[in-house]
MARPA-741243 format. One record per atom (N, C-alpha, C, O, CB): z, x, y. Coordinates in pm, whole numbers, plus 50000, padded with zeros to 5 digits. Glycine has a CB too. Layout:
N
ZXY...
//
This chain:
65
544752634410069545792629910145547012625510088547002618109989545362620810214548072629310141549422625110081549872612510175549752611610297550622638610084550402603110085550742592110133552382595010172553272594710088550382580410028552552597410287554022600210344555062589110307556152591710255553982601010508554652577410337555402565510336555912564610190557092562410161554532552910382554942566510104555332565409950556272575409902557072573409811554112566709860556122587509973556962600509919558272596809993559262600009926556282617609965558532591610101559602590510167560332581010083561432584010036559402587010304559772569910061560372557209984560772563809853561962563809823559232543709958560012568609787560632576809650561712584509662562752582509601559732586309588561492594209746562762603909767564192595909813565332599109779562352615409896563832585409892565192577809928565752572109806566932573409775565012565710034564812565409731565282559209591565952568309523567102565909483564202554509498565412578509504565872589609397567362594509452568282596809374564652604109391567472595909585568782601409650569782590309613570882593209566568692604009823569422577509634570252566109634570962564909497572172564109478569442553609667569822565009391570052564809254570992576609207571872574109125568742565209185570812590709261571522600309216572912599209256573842601609178570982611609251573042596109364574552595109433575202584109366576422585009349574582592009603574552573109322575102560909248575812567709129577022567009109573902549409199574922574309050575222578408927576292588908949577232588408870574012583008852576312598409041577362607609063578762602609092579792608909067576992615509165578692590509147579912582909185580832581309044582052582109044579452567509253580042579008930580932577408802581022589908739581302589208619580392567208699580882601008784581142615708733581752624108816581092632408879579992622508699583102623108829584002632408878584902640408792585072636008678584722626208960585542651808828586362659008755587582650208724588222644708815586672671608823587902648908587589032642208556590282653508497590252665308532588572630508449591162648908419592022656908361591482663708237590522659108176593152649608336592142675408198591912683208071590522689308079589932690907972592052674007940589952692508184588642698408198587412690108154586352694508108588662710608122587772676208180586782666308137586192658408261586912656608359587452656308033584962653908257584472646208350584962632508351585632630108251583182646708342584812621908439585432609908443584562599308323584932588108287585372604608609583452606208281582762601608181583092605208046582562599307952581632604308202583962614808029584292619907920583742632407858584302638007764584162611207851582642636507914581882648607890582982661707950583812661208040580262647407979582642671507872583362683907925582782690508044581562690008059583412694107821583452696008123582792700508269582162713808223582612719108122584012703008411581132719708293580492710908389579732697108326579012698908227579452719908466579842686308369579082674508320577442675908352576882676608461579722660908394576922676008231575282677508234574782667708326573852670608401574522675008088575462653008329574672643108394575062645108568574192643708654575082627008324576242647908594576682651508721575752661908794575292660108906578052656608708575512674108707574562685808751573112680908755572432686508841574662698608647572532672308687571262666908682571112658108813570142659608887571052658908548572122648708840572232642008953572292648109093571702643209189573202635308935573112659909097573182668609210572002674909241571562675609355574112678009196571382680409127570062685509161568952678209211568082682509286569622690609065569102664409151568052655909204568292652409352567402653309437567952643209122569592648209378569982646009506569442657809609568822654709710571522644809502569732671909574569542683209669567782683009687567182684309793570262699209598567202681009555565672682109565565222671909672564642675509775564922678909418565512658409643565002648109707565422646209869564702640209948565382636809625566682652209903567282651610033566352664910110566072664410229569162653710022565972675810029565342682810078563822680210131563362685710231565512690610007563202672410060562092666010081562062657510188561052656710258561782660009981563082650710211563262641910316563402650610459562832647310563564552632710283564202661310446564492670310549563302675810609563052676310729565322680610503562532680310506561262688010529560382678010595559902681810702560582694110394560072666110555559232656210624559762652110754558992648010841559052644310542560952652810773561712647610899561262659211000560842656111111563542646010879561362671610963561262683611050559692683711080559392688011191561852698110974558722680011006557412680211026556952668511090555762668411122556772682310912557702658011118557292645711199557092647311343556772637711412558292635411185
//
């Protein structure tokens, strides 16, 4: 049996953390991220994927409720 409250809590935390990190990773000048990495920034991409994945989990659980 899946503990839905635990899944929801984890997904919300992951979404929040990913969004917080992404806030510091925006395109800047000369093809670089604001963190100094070349675009596409691997940190921003990983955070975007995490956000999408866990937002999808929350949406699926919401629809199934």
